[in-house]
C-alpha positions as CSV (number, residue, x, y, z in Angstrom):
1,M,-39.0,66.8,-143.3
2,K,-38.9,70.5,-141.4
3,K,-38.7,72.4,-144.9
4,E,-42.2,70.7,-146.5
5,G,-43.7,71.3,-143.1
6,L,-42.8,75.0,-143.1
7,F,-43.5,75.6,-146.5
8,G,-47.4,74.1,-145.9
9,L,-47.6,76.1,-143.2
10,I,-46.3,79.3,-145.4
11,I,-48.9,78.7,-148.0
12,F,-51.7,78.2,-145.9
13,L,-50.7,81.3,-144.1
14,A,-50.8,83.2,-147.4
15,L,-54.0,81.4,-148.5
16,L,-55.7,82.7,-145.2
17,A,-54.3,86.5,-145.9
18,A,-55.4,86.4,-149.3
19,Y,-59.1,85.4,-148.7
20,S,-59.4,86.4,-145.1
21,N,-61.7,89.5,-146.3
22,S,-63.8,86.9,-148.3
23,M,-66.8,86.0,-145.8
24,E,-67.7,89.6,-144.8
25,T,-69.0,90.6,-147.9
26,S,-72.7,90.0,-149.2
27,F,-73.5,87.5,-152.2
28,H,-73.4,88.7,-155.6
29,H,-75.1,87.8,-159.3
30,D,-76.4,83.9,-159.1
31,D,-75.5,83.5,-155.2
32,V,-79.3,84.6,-154.0
33,H,-81.1,82.5,-156.0
34,V,-78.3,79.3,-156.2
35,I,-78.0,79.5,-152.2
36,V,-80.2,82.1,-150.0
37,R,-83.2,81.2,-151.9
38,N,-83.0,77.9,-152.7
39,P,-85.0,75.3,-151.0
40,F,-83.1,72.2,-152.2
41,I,-79.8,72.6,-150.5
42,K,-80.7,73.4,-147.1
43,D,-82.2,69.1,-146.5
44,L,-79.7,66.7,-147.3
45,A,-82.4,64.1,-148.5
46,W,-82.4,66.6,-151.9
47,V,-78.1,65.8,-153.0
48,P,-79.2,62.4,-154.9
49,Q,-81.7,64.8,-157.1
50,F,-79.3,67.6,-157.8
51,F,-77.8,64.6,-160.1
52,L,-81.2,63.7,-161.8
53,Q,-83.2,67.0,-161.4
54,P,-81.2,70.2,-163.3
55,Q,-84.3,72.6,-161.3
56,T,-82.5,71.7,-158.1
57,G,-79.3,73.6,-159.1
58,S,-82.0,77.1,-158.1
59,G,-84.4,78.6,-156.0
60,I,-86.0,79.7,-159.7
61,Y,-87.7,77.5,-162.1
62,S,-86.1,78.3,-165.3
63,E,-86.2,76.2,-168.7
64,T,-82.1,76.9,-168.9
65,S,-80.9,75.6,-165.3
66,S,-77.9,75.1,-165.0
67,F,-76.4,71.5,-164.5
68,R,-73.7,71.5,-161.9
69,P,-74.7,68.4,-159.4
70,L,-71.6,67.8,-157.8
71,L,-71.2,71.6,-156.8
72,M,-74.9,71.2,-155.3
73,A,-73.7,68.5,-153.6
74,L,-70.9,70.3,-151.7
75,L,-72.7,73.3,-150.7
76,P,-74.9,71.6,-147.9
């Protein structure tokens, strides 16, 4: 039982070390209009609409909106 716990701790520490500096960077590519300027992810009342309206996936209207409801539901 101790080997599994030690192995899990080693994996956790390796992941922590690998991603430790990821929170210090700015948003890139589609992050600005999908996360920063998207009014729909600021309120949990919109979560059901993520599965019905592709336009809730971005802060800008587009005819080619991406439909990623699970991702959008997990962002708030």
